[in-house]
N, C-alpha and C positions, 0 to 999 in steps of 0.2 A: 482553442487554447494557439494563440500564433507563436512562430517557428523562433520570435524576436521573445518569446517564455516561457517557452519551454529551451529555449539555450542558458536564458537567466535562471530556471529554475536548476537546471544542472548547474552551473555555473556555482550557484551556491551550496547546492549538495559536495562540491568539493569543495568548496573554502569550511565547511563543516565540518568533511571529513578529515581538516585537515586542523583542526580545531579554529578558523577564526571563531569570534563572533558577529552576526550582524543579524539585520529584522527584514524582511520581505512585506511589504507595503500591498496589498491587497487594494482594488481596484472599489471604489466608491459601491456599497449597495444597502439599500436604503436610505439612510440620509445618514452613516455614520462609516467611518475608516477606522479598518482594523487594523493593526498588524501582528500576527503572527511568525515566531521566527523555528523553522522546519527544526529539531533534532536531532543528534547523532551523537548517542552512547558507545567507546569504544572502549573503555574498561575491562579488564579480563576479557577473557575469549566471547564473551556477551557484545554482539553490534547491534543495534537496534538505532531505528531509521522513524521518524516520528514525520509523515507530512500530511497529518492531516487538515481538515476546516482547508486546505489549499486551492480549491477549486480547479482540480487539475480535471482535466476532462480525458488522460492518458497519463500513461506511465511510465515518467524520463528511461528511457535504453542507460543513463547512468546507475539511472538503480539497478534495474533488471540484471546489470555486470557485476553486479556488488552480489559474488554467494557466499561473503562470508557472514552476510545479518543475518540473523536473529530473530530477530525481533519489528516489522515493518505494520504500522499501522497508515490505513489508505483512510482511513472513515471520513466520516463529512467532506465529501470528492465531489464530484458528478462526475465519475464512473462510467463509462457502461458496458466496457468490454476491457476483460483480462488479457493479455498475450499467453501465449503458450507457453513464451520464455517464462513466465513465473515456473512453472517446473522446474525450470533450473536452479531457481536457490535452494538446494539441497540443504544449509543450516537455519531454514526456518522454520523457526521452533511458535512463536503467536503471528499471526497475521488477524489484522482486523482491516476490515472491507466493508464494517458494516455505516448504514447511511447516504448509502450511492445510488445509481439508476441502473446496476447491473440487472443484465435477464438474463444470463446464460454464465457457466464454467466453463473454465475449458478443459478438456480432459485432464489435459496433464497436473492439471491440479493433484489430482492421486499420486503423481510424483514423492510428494511431501509428505512421505511416511515418517518422519520424525513432530511431525507439525502436532505438536501437545492442542494449540487453540485454532476456533477460525474461528472471528466474528462473522455472520453474513446476513446478520437480522438489516433490516429496513430496505429493502431489496427489493426488486421486480422476478423471483428468480421462481421457476415454476417449483410447485412442491415435488414432483418427478425427482427433481434435478438433484434439491435435497437431501432426499432420500436417499438417492446414488452418492454420492457426494461422501453421507453416511457412512453403507456400507462402504465402501471403498478408503475409509480412513475409521478403522474402527476403533482406534486407542486417540483420537484428534476431540478434546469437548468441542461440539459446533453448536455456537449459539445462533439460531434462524428467528 
């Protein structure tokens, strides 16, 4: 992802947080163009962010700085790593990172003790790391 694309995603996240509606047009893949809006739900004390299917190769810093997010959907992207800063999102209850290209998880993920559901299915994670995260987060439903 280019710096310009990352900046655009960050700008769109800020606009969404303030309730401005918009659509993100992804580059053509195969023979079709699709438009998928990232969505934010800020009702009550729950704040969710859906960035699924945005062809992200990294998580924008603007997302990682939003420590009040309770549900984060990063599924169906092209993430190869998760930054250590994910461990600072202490309010996360749901983290969906399925269908990416993850080969490892940061140890800081263990800091998310309030996590109720973690979906790490359809990645390239070693079995021993999956077992380790299950042991470190025993109260979390982990889909692998």
